[in-house]
RORO-871550 format. One record per residue: residue number from 0; x, y, z of N, C-alpha, C, CB in turn. Coordinates in pm, 1 decimal, always signed. Glycine has a CB too. Layout:
RORO-871550
(pt NUM, (X, Y, Z), (X, Y, Z), (X, Y, Z), (X, Y, Z))
...
//
This chain:
RORO-871550
(pt 0, (-456.5, -2267.1, +172.9), (-458.9, -2392.9, +104.5), (-326.7, -2420.7, +34.6), (-571.9, -2395.5, +6.0))
(pt 1, (-312.5, -2542.6, -10.4), (-191.9, -2584.5, -81.4), (-204.2, -2545.0, -227.6), (-168.8, -2737.6, -67.5))
(pt 2, (-99.5, -2485.2, -287.2), (-105.2, -2449.2, -428.3), (-120.7, -2573.2, -515.0), (+20.1, -2371.6, -468.8))
(pt 3, (-184.1, -2560.6, -631.9), (-200.4, -2676.1, -719.0), (-65.0, -2721.6, -773.0), (-296.1, -2643.3, -834.8))
(pt 4, (-51.7, -2852.7, -793.3), (+69.5, -2907.8, -852.5), (+61.5, -2888.2, -1003.7), (+87.4, -3059.3, -815.7))
(pt 5, (+174.6, -2857.2, -1064.3), (+178.5, -2843.4, -1208.7), (+218.3, -2975.4, -1269.8), (+275.1, -2732.0, -1251.5))
(pt 6, (+150.4, -3013.8, -1371.8), (+180.6, -3138.9, -1439.8), (+307.9, -3121.7, -1521.6), (+62.5, -3183.0, -1530.1))
(pt 7, (+406.5, -3212.5, -1507.3), (+530.9, -3198.9, -1583.9), (+508.7, -3191.7, -1734.2), (+622.2, -3313.8, -1553.0))
(pt 8, (+404.1, -3253.3, -1785.4), (+378.5, -3249.6, -1929.4), (+331.4, -3112.9, -1975.7), (+275.8, -3354.1, -1966.8))
(pt 9, (+295.6, -3024.6, -1881.2), (+242.8, -2893.3, -1917.0), (+330.4, -2781.6, -1860.7), (+99.0, -2878.1, -1866.3))
(pt 10, (+459.6, -2796.2, -1867.2), (+548.2, -2696.2, -1808.3), (+544.0, -2563.5, -1882.8), (+689.7, -2748.1, -1805.4))
(pt 11, (+495.8, -2560.6, -2006.9), (+488.1, -2433.9, -2077.1), (+353.5, -2366.0, -2054.6), (+512.0, -2454.7, -2225.5))
(pt 12, (+264.7, -2425.9, -1979.6), (+135.1, -2368.4, -1946.2), (+135.6, -2340.9, -1796.4), (+16.4, -2464.0, -1987.3))
(pt 13, (+121.4, -2215.8, -1759.3), (+125.5, -2177.7, -1619.1), (-17.5, -2165.1, -1570.2), (+204.5, -2045.0, -1598.0))
(pt 14, (-63.9, -2267.7, -1504.7), (-205.2, -2272.8, -1468.2), (-242.0, -2175.5, -1356.9), (-241.6, -2412.1, -1426.5))
(pt 15, (-143.9, -2126.2, -1281.7), (-175.7, -2026.7, -1178.9), (-84.7, -1905.5, -1196.7), (-160.0, -2086.9, -1035.5))
(pt 16, (-63.4, -1872.6, -1321.1), (+30.4, -1767.1, -1355.8), (-17.6, -1629.0, -1317.7), (+58.3, -1770.7, -1501.3))
(pt 17, (+77.3, -1538.0, -1319.0), (+48.6, -1399.0, -1289.7), (+76.4, -1312.8, -1411.6), (+130.6, -1350.9, -1170.2))
(pt 18, (+79.8, -1184.5, -1391.3), (+99.7, -1094.5, -1504.6), (+242.0, -1097.2, -1559.2), (+64.5, -954.3, -1464.5))
(pt 19, (+251.7, -1065.3, -1684.7), (+380.1, -1049.0, -1752.6), (+405.8, -899.5, -1761.7), (+380.8, -1117.2, -1895.7))
(pt 20, (+525.6, -855.8, -1728.1), (+557.1, -713.5, -1728.3), (+675.4, -685.0, -1818.1), (+585.4, -664.3, -1586.8))
(pt 21, (+668.5, -573.3, -1887.7), (+781.4, -523.2, -1965.3), (+814.7, -384.9, -1911.5), (+749.3, -519.1, -2119.7))
(pt 22, (+939.4, -367.2, -1873.8), (+986.4, -238.7, -1824.2), (+1080.7, -182.1, -1929.1), (+1057.1, -252.2, -1684.1))
(pt 23, (+1041.0, -70.7, -1988.1), (+1121.8, -6.0, -2091.5), (+1192.8, +114.1, -2030.6), (+1034.1, +37.2, -2212.9))
(pt 24, (+1323.1, +120.5, -2048.4), (+1402.2, +232.5, -2000.3), (+1471.8, +293.8, -2120.9), (+1505.3, +187.8, -1890.5))
(pt 25, (+1444.2, +421.2, -2145.1), (+1501.2, +490.7, -2260.7), (+1464.1, +419.2, -2389.9), (+1654.1, +501.0, -2247.7))
(pt 26, (+1334.0, +409.3, -2414.6), (+1286.1, +337.1, -2532.4), (+1315.2, +189.4, -2516.3), (+1351.4, +391.4, -2661.6))
(pt 27, (+1376.2, +129.8, -2616.9), (+1409.8, -12.2, -2608.0), (+1557.9, -33.3, -2578.5), (+1372.2, -83.3, -2737.3))
(pt 28, (+1626.4, +72.7, -2534.1), (+1768.6, +59.3, -2502.4), (+1790.2, -39.7, -2388.2), (+1828.2, +195.9, -2465.7))
(pt 29, (+1709.0, -30.2, -2283.0), (+1716.4, -123.0, -2169.5), (+1575.6, -174.0, -2145.0), (+1776.4, -54.0, -2040.0))
(pt 30, (+1557.3, -303.7, -2161.1), (+1425.6, -364.3, -2143.3), (+1438.5, -477.4, -2042.0), (+1367.8, -416.6, -2279.3))
(pt 31, (+1341.4, -484.9, -1952.5), (+1338.5, -589.6, -1850.4), (+1204.5, -659.8, -1857.9), (+1363.0, -531.2, -1707.9))
(pt 32, (+1207.1, -792.6, -1859.9), (+1086.4, -874.6, -1862.5), (+1072.3, -943.2, -1727.2), (+1091.1, -979.5, -1978.7))
(pt 33, (+953.6, -934.2, -1667.0), (+926.8, -997.8, -1538.4), (+795.9, -1075.3, -1551.3), (+919.5, -892.1, -1422.0))
(pt 34, (+798.6, -1198.3, -1504.1), (+678.4, -1282.0, -1501.1), (+659.6, -1327.7, -1357.4), (+689.6, -1405.1, -1599.9))
(pt 35, (+544.1, -1298.7, -1300.9), (+518.3, -1328.6, -1159.6), (+411.2, -1438.3, -1148.0), (+473.2, -1199.8, -1083.4))
(pt 36, (+429.2, -1525.1, -1050.4), (+333.6, -1633.1, -1026.1), (+278.9, -1620.7, -885.0), (+399.4, -1772.0, -1047.2))
(pt 37, (+146.0, -1616.5, -875.7), (+75.7, -1595.8, -749.5), (-15.4, -1713.2, -718.1), (-5.1, -1466.4, -753.9))
(pt 38, (-42.0, -1730.6, -591.5), (-146.2, -1821.3, -544.9), (-204.1, -1758.0, -418.7), (-90.1, -1967.9, -517.6))
(pt 39, (-336.1, -1742.9, -414.7), (-404.1, -1677.1, -301.8), (-340.5, -1542.0, -269.1), (-400.8, -1767.6, -177.6))
(pt 40, (-313.0, -1463.7, -368.4), (-257.2, -1328.1, -357.5), (-114.9, -1324.5, -301.8), (-346.1, -1244.1, -270.2))
(pt 41, (-50.0, -1437.5, -290.6), (+89.2, -1443.0, -245.2), (+178.5, -1472.6, -366.2), (+108.2, -1551.9, -132.9))
(pt 42, (+280.9, -1391.2, -385.3), (+373.9, -1416.0, -494.9), (+464.0, -1532.1, -455.0), (+458.1, -1288.1, -528.7))
(pt 43, (+459.6, -1639.1, -534.6), (+535.7, -1760.0, -504.1), (+671.3, -1762.7, -573.0), (+456.5, -1881.9, -544.0))
(pt 44, (+672.9, -1717.1, -697.9), (+795.9, -1723.6, -776.5), (+788.6, -1619.5, -886.3), (+817.9, -1865.6, -836.1))
(pt 45, (+906.3, -1584.7, -938.7), (+909.3, -1490.9, -1051.3), (+1029.4, -1519.5, -1139.2), (+913.0, -1344.7, -1001.5))
(pt 46, (+1011.8, -1485.9, -1266.8), (+1123.4, -1485.4, -1360.0), (+1154.2, -1338.9, -1387.5), (+1090.7, -1565.4, -1493.2))
(pt 47, (+1281.3, -1303.1, -1378.4), (+1326.0, -1166.6, -1405.0), (+1439.3, -1176.9, -1506.4), (+1372.4, -1092.2, -1272.5))
(pt 48, (+1423.8, -1111.4, -1620.3), (+1526.2, -1121.9, -1724.0), (+1661.0, -1066.9, -1678.3), (+1481.0, -1048.8, -1848.6))
(pt 49, (+1660.2, -973.9, -1581.7), (+1787.4, -923.8, -1529.1), (+1860.2, -1030.7, -1447.3), (+1763.6, -799.2, -1443.1))
(pt 50, (+1786.0, -1123.8, -1388.8), (+1844.0, -1234.0, -1311.5), (+1872.7, -1352.8, -1403.0), (+1749.2, -1276.3, -1196.6))
(pt 51, (+1782.8, -1375.6, -1501.0), (+1802.3, -1482.1, -1598.6), (+1752.2, -1618.7, -1556.4), (+1944.4, -1492.5, -1630.2))
(pt 52, (+1674.3, -1624.3, -1449.7), (+1619.7, -1751.4, -1403.2), (+1501.3, -1723.5, -1311.6), (+1728.1, -1835.8, -1329.9))
(pt 53, (+1427.4, -1830.4, -1279.3), (+1318.7, -1819.7, -1183.0), (+1377.0, -1814.5, -1042.4), (+1219.6, -1938.2, -1197.3))
(pt 54, (+1311.4, -1737.8, -956.3), (+1349.7, -1728.2, -816.1), (+1224.0, -1758.0, -734.7), (+1410.4, -1585.9, -780.8))
(pt 55, (+1236.7, -1851.1, -640.0), (+1126.1, -1884.6, -551.7), (+1118.5, -1786.5, -436.2), (+1140.5, -2027.1, -499.2))
(pt 56, (+997.0, -1745.9, -401.6), (+976.0, -1650.0, -293.6), (+902.9, -1712.9, -175.6), (+898.0, -1530.0, -344.6))
(pt 57, (+882.6, -1842.1, -181.8), (+819.8, -1918.6, -74.7), (+876.2, -2060.5, -87.1), (+659.6, -1916.1, -84.2))
(pt 58, (+854.8, -2145.5, +12.4), (+905.0, -2282.7, -0.4), (+850.7, -2354.0, -124.7), (+868.8, -2362.5, +123.7))
(pt 59, (+719.6, -2342.2, -149.3), (+662.4, -2403.8, -269.3), (+718.7, -2337.6, -395.4), (+508.0, -2393.2, -267.5))
(pt 60, (+730.5, -2205.3, -392.7), (+784.2, -2133.4, -507.8), (+928.0, -2173.1, -538.1), (+776.3, -1984.1, -484.0))
(pt 61, (+1006.0, -2202.1, -435.9), (+1144.2, -2246.5, -457.5), (+1147.0, -2379.5, -531.4), (+1218.7, -2259.1, -323.5))
(pt 62, (+1056.5, -2471.3, -495.7), (+1048.4, -2600.4, -565.1), (+1009.3, -2580.7, -711.3), (+946.9, -2693.2, -495.2))
(pt 63, (+910.0, -2494.7, -733.5), (+867.0, -2468.0, -871.6), (+980.8, -2402.8, -950.5), (+740.7, -2376.8, -873.3))
(pt 64, (+1049.7, -2306.9, -889.3), (+1160.3, -2238.5, -957.7), (+1268.2, -2338.5, -997.2), (+1220.2, -2128.1, -867.8))
(pt 65, (+1303.0, -2430.0, -908.0), (+1403.0, -2532.3, -941.0), (+1356.6, -2616.0, -1059.0), (+1430.6, -2622.8, -819.5))
(pt 66, (+1229.9, -2654.0, -1055.6), (+1173.0, -2735.8, -1163.1), (+1176.7, -2660.9, -1296.5), (+1028.2, -2776.2, -1128.9))
(pt 67, (+1128.3, -2537.1, -1297.2), (+1127.3, -2458.8, -1421.0), (+1268.5, -2431.0, -1470.2), (+1052.6, -2327.2, -1400.2))
(pt 68, (+1359.7, -2396.3, -1379.0), (+1497.7, -2366.4, -1418.5), (+1568.2, -2487.7, -1479.1), (+1576.5, -2316.4, -1298.5))
(pt 69, (+1520.1, -2607.6, -1450.0), (+1583.3, -2728.8, -1504.1), (+1532.5, -2764.0, -1643.6), (+1559.1, -2846.0, -1410.5))
(pt 70, (+1439.4, -2685.9, -1696.8), (+1382.9, -2712.2, -1829.5), (+1451.2, -2621.3, -1931.6), (+1227.9, -2690.0, -1830.2))
(pt 71, (+1544.7, -2674.2, -2012.8), (+1621.0, -2589.0, -2105.3), (+1534.3, -2514.5, -2208.3), (+1722.2, -2673.3, -2178.5))
(pt 72, (+1429.8, -2578.6, -2260.1), (+1344.6, -2511.9, -2359.8), (+1267.9, -2395.7, -2297.7), (+1246.1, -2612.3, -2422.0))
(pt 73, (+1215.1, -2418.3, -2177.7), (+1143.0, -2311.5, -2108.5), (+1236.6, -2195.3, -2077.9), (+1079.3, -2364.3, -1978.6))
(pt 74, (+1355.8, -2227.0, -2030.6), (+1450.2, -2120.8, -1995.3), (+1493.2, -2040.8, -2117.7), (+1572.7, -2179.9, -1926.6))
(pt 75, (+1511.7, -2105.1, -2230.3), (+1546.5, -2032.5, -2353.3), (+1433.0, -1938.2, -2391.4), (+1576.3, -2131.5, -2469.7))
(pt 76, (+1310.1, -1985.7, -2380.3), (+1193.4, -1901.1, -2412.7), (+1186.0, -1781.7, -2318.0), (+1061.9, -1983.4, -2404.8))
(pt 77, (+1204.5, -1804.7, -2189.3), (+1197.2, -1695.9, -2092.3), (+1310.8, -1595.2, -2111.8), (+1200.8, -1752.0, -1950.4))
(pt 78, (+1429.4, -1644.6, -2135.4), (+1545.3, -1555.3, -2150.6), (+1536.7, -1470.4, -2277.0), (+1673.9, -1636.5, -2152.7))
(pt 79, (+1460.4, -1515.2, -2374.6), (+1445.9, -1437.3, -2498.7), (+1316.2, -1356.2, -2501.9), (+1450.5, -1530.4, -2619.4))
(pt 80, (+1236.2, -1361.0, -2394.7), (+1107.9, -1289.1, -2391.0), (+1125.7, -1138.5, -2403.5), (+1034.0, -1320.8, -2262.3))
(pt 81, (+1240.1, -1086.3, -2362.0), (+1266.3, -942.9, -2378.2), (+1250.8, -905.0, -2524.8), (+1408.5, -905.8, -2326.8))
(pt 82, (+1296.4, -990.5, -2614.3), (+1286.6, -960.7, -2757.4), (+1152.1, -1001.0, -2817.5), (+1397.7, -1030.8, -2831.9))
(pt 83, (+1110.9, -1127.4, -2800.6), (+990.7, -1175.0, -2870.1), (+861.5, -1123.2, -2808.2), (+988.6, -1325.7, -2870.9))
(pt 84, (+864.0, -1084.4, -2681.1), (+742.7, -1033.3, -2619.1), (+747.9, -881.6, -2600.8), (+720.3, -1101.1, -2485.0))
(pt 85, (+849.5, -832.6, -2532.9), (+854.6, -689.9, -2500.5), (+888.7, -603.7, -2621.9), (+956.3, -665.5, -2390.7))
(pt 86, (+1005.2, -625.4, -2679.6), (+1045.7, -541.0, -2792.8), (+951.9, -557.4, -2911.4), (+1188.5, -574.1, -2835.2))
(pt 87, (+904.5, -679.2, -2933.2), (+811.6, -703.9, -3043.8), (+683.3, -622.6, -3029.0), (+778.1, -852.6, -3052.2))
(pt 88, (+636.8, -606.5, -2906.8), (+511.8, -534.3, -2881.7), (+531.3, -387.3, -2846.7), (+436.9, -601.2, -2771.2))
(pt 89, (+654.2, -340.6, -2841.6), (+683.9, -203.9, -2800.5), (+607.5, -101.4, -2883.6), (+832.9, -177.7, -2810.7))
(pt 90, (+609.7, -115.2, -3013.9), (+542.0, -17.9, -3101.0), (+391.8, -13.4, -3073.3), (+566.8, -52.3, -3248.9))
(pt 91, (+334.9, -124.4, -3033.1), (+193.0, -126.5, -2999.7), (+164.4, -69.3, -2862.2), (+140.7, -266.7, -3007.3))
(pt 92, (+257.6, -87.2, -2768.2), (+239.3, -35.5, -2632.6), (+247.3, +117.3, -2629.2), (+344.2, -95.4, -2538.7))
(pt 93, (+346.0, +174.8, -2696.5), (+379.0, +315.8, -2681.5), (+265.3, +409.5, -2720.7), (+499.7, +347.5, -2763.2))
(pt 94, (+201.2, +392.1, -2836.4), (+91.1, +485.9, -2867.1), (-17.2, +484.7, -2759.7), (+28.7, +451.5, -3002.6))
(pt 95, (-43.9, +368.9, -2701.8), (-145.7, +358.4, -2597.1), (-108.2, +444.9, -2477.6), (-163.6, +211.9, -2553.3))
(pt 96, (+16.3, +440.0, -2435.2), (+58.6, +516.6, -2318.3), (+78.2, +664.5, -2350.5), (+187.3, +458.9, -2262.1))
(pt 97, (+142.4, +695.5, -2461.2), (+172.7, +834.3, -2495.7), (+44.7, +913.4, -2520.7), (+263.5, +840.3, -2619.4))
(pt 98, (-52.5, +852.6, -2589.4), (-176.4, +923.5, -2619.8), (-258.2, +953.6, -2495.4), (-259.4, +843.2, -2716.4))
(pt 99, (-231.5, +888.8, -2384.1), (-309.0, +908.9, -2262.6), (-240.5, +1000.3, -2162.4), (-337.2, +777.1, -2198.5))
(pt 100, (-136.7, +1067.1, -2203.6), (-70.7, +1164.3, -2115.4), (-139.0, +1298.2, -2132.5), (+82.2, +1175.7, -2146.2))
(pt 101, (-183.5, +1353.6, -2023.6), (-253.3, +1480.9, -2027.9), (-182.5, +1579.0, -1936.0), (-401.9, +1464.6, -1987.6))
(pt 102, (-174.4, +1705.9, -1977.0), (-117.4, +1805.0, -1884.2), (-212.9, +1823.4, -1768.2), (-90.3, +1941.4, -1955.4))
(pt 103, (-163.0, +1866.6, -1654.2), (-253.4, +1888.5, -1540.7), (-356.8, +1995.4, -1573.3), (-174.0, +1928.8, -1415.4))
(pt 104, (-476.0, +1976.6, -1520.9), (-579.3, +2077.1, -1544.3), (-547.6, +2198.5, -1457.0), (-722.9, +2020.2, -1513.1))
(pt 105, (-598.2, +2317.4, -1494.4), (-569.6, +2438.6, -1415.5), (-609.6, +2423.4, -1269.1), (-642.2, +2558.4, -1475.6))
(pt 106, (-713.6, +2346.4, -1240.3), (-755.4, +2330.6, -1101.6), (-656.6, +2246.5, -1020.8), (-893.1, +2267.6, -1096.0))
(pt 107, (-570.3, +2167.8, -1088.8), (-471.6, +2085.6, -1019.9), (-337.4, +2155.3, -1008.5), (-454.5, +1953.8, -1091.3))
(pt 108, (-322.7, +2270.6, -1071.6), (-193.3, +2339.5, -1076.7), (-181.3, +2438.5, -962.6), (-174.9, +2411.4, -1211.2))
(pt 109, (-75.5, +2427.7, -887.1), (-47.4, +2523.0, -780.4), (+86.3, +2587.6, -812.4), (-45.8, +2453.9, -638.8))
(pt 110, (+91.7, +2719.9, -833.5), (+219.6, +2782.7, -866.0), (+318.0, +2770.6, -751.0), (+199.3, +2929.4, -901.7))
(pt 111, (+444.4, +2756.0, -788.5), (+551.1, +2744.6, -688.7), (+574.4, +2879.9, -624.6), (+682.0, +2691.3, -752.4))
(pt 112, (+571.4, +2986.8, -703.5), (+592.2, +3122.5, -653.6), (+464.6, +3202.4, -676.1), (+714.0, +3190.7, -723.7))
(pt 113, (+406.9, +3257.2, -572.7), (+284.8, +3337.1, -590.8), (+312.1, +3462.7, -674.0), (+226.1, +3376.7, -453.9))
(pt 114, (+211.4, +3505.2, -743.6), (+224.5, +3626.2, -825.4), (+240.2, +3747.7, -734.0), (+101.1, +3643.8, -919.6))
(pt 115, (+312.3, +3853.3, -779.9), (+329.9, +3974.5, -696.1), (+201.3, +4050.9, -676.4), (+432.8, +4066.8, -757.7))
//
């Protein structure tokens, strides 16, 4: 099917949006924000803070990316998401991930060198 058209008056509301991702490298030393937009399980467009703009991954996604990239307020918000979204929430993310790290159970451990 054809993806839904976005109303120009609602450019800050992504009606068929995808997940927002924060990639932390060495704590908050290097942070990357990615926002993906899908329709029918196909990724149409994405914003990547390392690129600094939306990139279309399909013909429709290219049109949407051009439209979003032409909105200065939206682009300022997206380009600063590394700070206001990722870094701001870093302290809340880390305990969740760190507390769920478990050493392998003895049944999952295979020694590299057999005992003599």
